[in-house]
C-alpha positions as CSV (number, residue, x, y, z in Angstrom):
1,M,-33.4,-10.6,-25.1
2,A,-32.4,-7.0,-24.6
3,A,-29.4,-5.9,-27.1
4,K,-26.3,-5.1,-24.9
5,K,-25.2,-1.4,-25.5
6,A,-21.9,-1.6,-27.0
7,E,-19.3,-0.1,-24.8
8,Q,-17.4,2.8,-26.1
9,K,-13.6,2.9,-25.5
10,Q,-11.8,6.2,-25.2
11,T,-8.1,6.3,-26.5
12,A,-6.0,8.0,-23.9
13,T,-4.2,11.2,-25.1
14,L,-0.5,11.8,-24.0
15,D,-1.7,14.8,-21.9
16,Q,-4.0,12.6,-19.9
17,L,-1.3,10.1,-19.2
18,K,1.0,13.0,-18.2
19,K,-1.4,14.3,-15.6
20,K,-2.5,10.7,-14.0
21,Q,-2.7,11.4,-10.3
22,R,-1.1,8.8,-7.9
23,K,-3.4,6.2,-6.5
24,T,-4.7,6.7,-2.9
25,K,-6.3,4.1,-0.5
26,E,-8.2,4.7,2.8
27,L,-7.7,2.5,5.8
28,E,-10.3,2.6,8.6
29,I,-8.9,1.5,11.9
30,T,-10.4,1.5,15.5
31,V,-8.1,3.4,18.1
32,E,-9.0,4.9,21.6
33,G,-10.9,8.2,21.2
34,D,-10.2,11.2,23.4
35,D,-13.1,10.2,25.9
36,G,-11.5,6.8,26.3
37,D,-14.1,5.1,24.0
38,P,-13.3,2.9,20.7
39,S,-13.5,5.5,17.7
40,T,-12.9,4.7,13.9
41,V,-10.2,7.0,12.1
42,T,-9.2,6.9,8.5
43,M,-5.5,6.8,7.4
44,V,-4.9,7.5,3.8
45,F,-2.1,6.1,1.9
46,Q,-0.7,7.3,-1.4
47,A,1.6,5.7,-4.1
48,I,5.1,6.5,-4.4
49,S,6.9,6.0,-7.8
50,G,8.1,2.7,-8.8
51,Y,11.7,3.9,-8.7
52,Q,11.1,5.2,-5.1
53,F,9.5,1.5,-4.2
54,D,12.3,-0.3,-6.0
55,Q,14.9,1.8,-4.1
56,L,13.2,1.3,-0.7
57,K,13.4,-2.4,-1.3
58,K,17.0,-2.2,-2.6
59,D,17.8,-0.5,0.6
60,C,16.3,-3.3,2.8
61,K,18.4,-6.3,1.9
62,P,16.5,-9.4,3.0
63,T,17.9,-11.8,5.6
64,Q,18.5,-15.6,4.9
65,E,15.1,-16.2,6.5
66,D,13.3,-13.5,4.2
67,K,15.0,-15.3,1.1
68,K,13.6,-18.7,2.5
69,A,10.1,-17.2,2.8
70,G,10.6,-16.0,-0.7
71,L,10.8,-12.3,-0.1
72,D,13.3,-10.1,-1.8
73,Y,13.6,-7.5,1.2
74,N,13.7,-7.4,4.7
75,A,10.4,-7.4,6.0
76,E,11.0,-5.8,9.7
77,K,12.9,-3.0,7.8
78,F,11.0,-2.5,4.7
79,A,7.5,-2.6,6.0
80,P,8.0,0.7,8.3
81,K,9.9,2.5,5.7
82,L,7.0,2.0,3.1
83,I,4.4,2.8,5.5
84,A,6.1,6.0,6.3
85,A,6.6,6.7,2.6
86,T,3.1,6.3,1.6
87,C,1.0,7.3,4.6
88,I,-0.2,11.1,4.1
89,E,-2.7,11.4,6.6
90,P,-1.4,11.5,9.1
91,E,2.0,12.2,8.0
92,M,4.6,10.2,9.7
93,T,8.5,9.7,9.8
94,E,10.2,6.5,9.5
95,E,10.8,6.8,13.1
96,D,7.0,7.2,13.7
97,A,6.3,4.1,11.5
98,Q,9.1,2.2,13.2
99,E,7.8,2.9,16.5
100,I,4.1,1.7,15.5
101,W,5.6,-1.4,13.9
102,E,7.4,-2.3,17.0
103,S,4.6,-1.3,19.5
104,D,3.1,-3.9,21.8
105,E,-0.2,-2.4,21.3
106,W,-0.2,-3.3,17.7
107,N,-0.9,-7.1,16.9
108,R,0.4,-8.7,13.6
109,G,-2.7,-8.6,11.9
110,E,-3.2,-4.8,12.7
111,R,0.4,-4.0,11.5
112,M,-0.1,-6.0,8.2
113,Q,-3.3,-4.1,7.5
114,L,-0.9,-0.8,7.5
115,F,1.8,-2.7,5.4
116,M,-0.7,-4.2,3.0
117,A,-2.3,-0.7,2.2
118,A,0.9,0.7,1.5
119,M,1.7,-2.1,-0.6
120,E,-1.7,-2.2,-2.4
121,V,-1.3,1.8,-3.5
122,C,2.2,0.9,-4.8
123,T,1.4,-2.3,-6.4
124,S,-2.1,-2.4,-7.7
125,G,-2.9,-1.7,-11.2
126,L,-1.7,-4.9,-12.9
127,N,-4.8,-6.5,-14.6
128,V,-4.1,-9.6,-16.5
129,P,-7.1,-11.5,-17.9
130,F,-6.1,-15.0,-17.6
131,K,-8.5,-17.2,-20.2
132,S,-8.5,-20.9,-20.6
133,N,-8.3,-21.9,-24.1
134,G,-9.8,-25.5,-23.0
């Protein structure tokens, strides 16, 4: 049996932590190209700060239906706001994101792809190893 090479762990410096870059995520979607044929394009999402994320949620108070679904925000208001705040390519305003969110051309799954990309860059990173003691 080959011996496993021990992993070397580096201890972070304060300077490294202060210079940490925001997370980004690329999302490929299919749209109609200039020639009318389907074309794959890339959108880029970048995380906002935890404070900004919490403030957006606070500004989108949940309805009774949202609360029943276990949400602590109004999904119809929060999703377009978060998409606009995190989508950096192409840049879009809240009005642009709201227009896409309400468009008949985007089905529920496609809209959720945008929302989940925005959520992922803002909330990923928690890595809790669950181990069984049994």
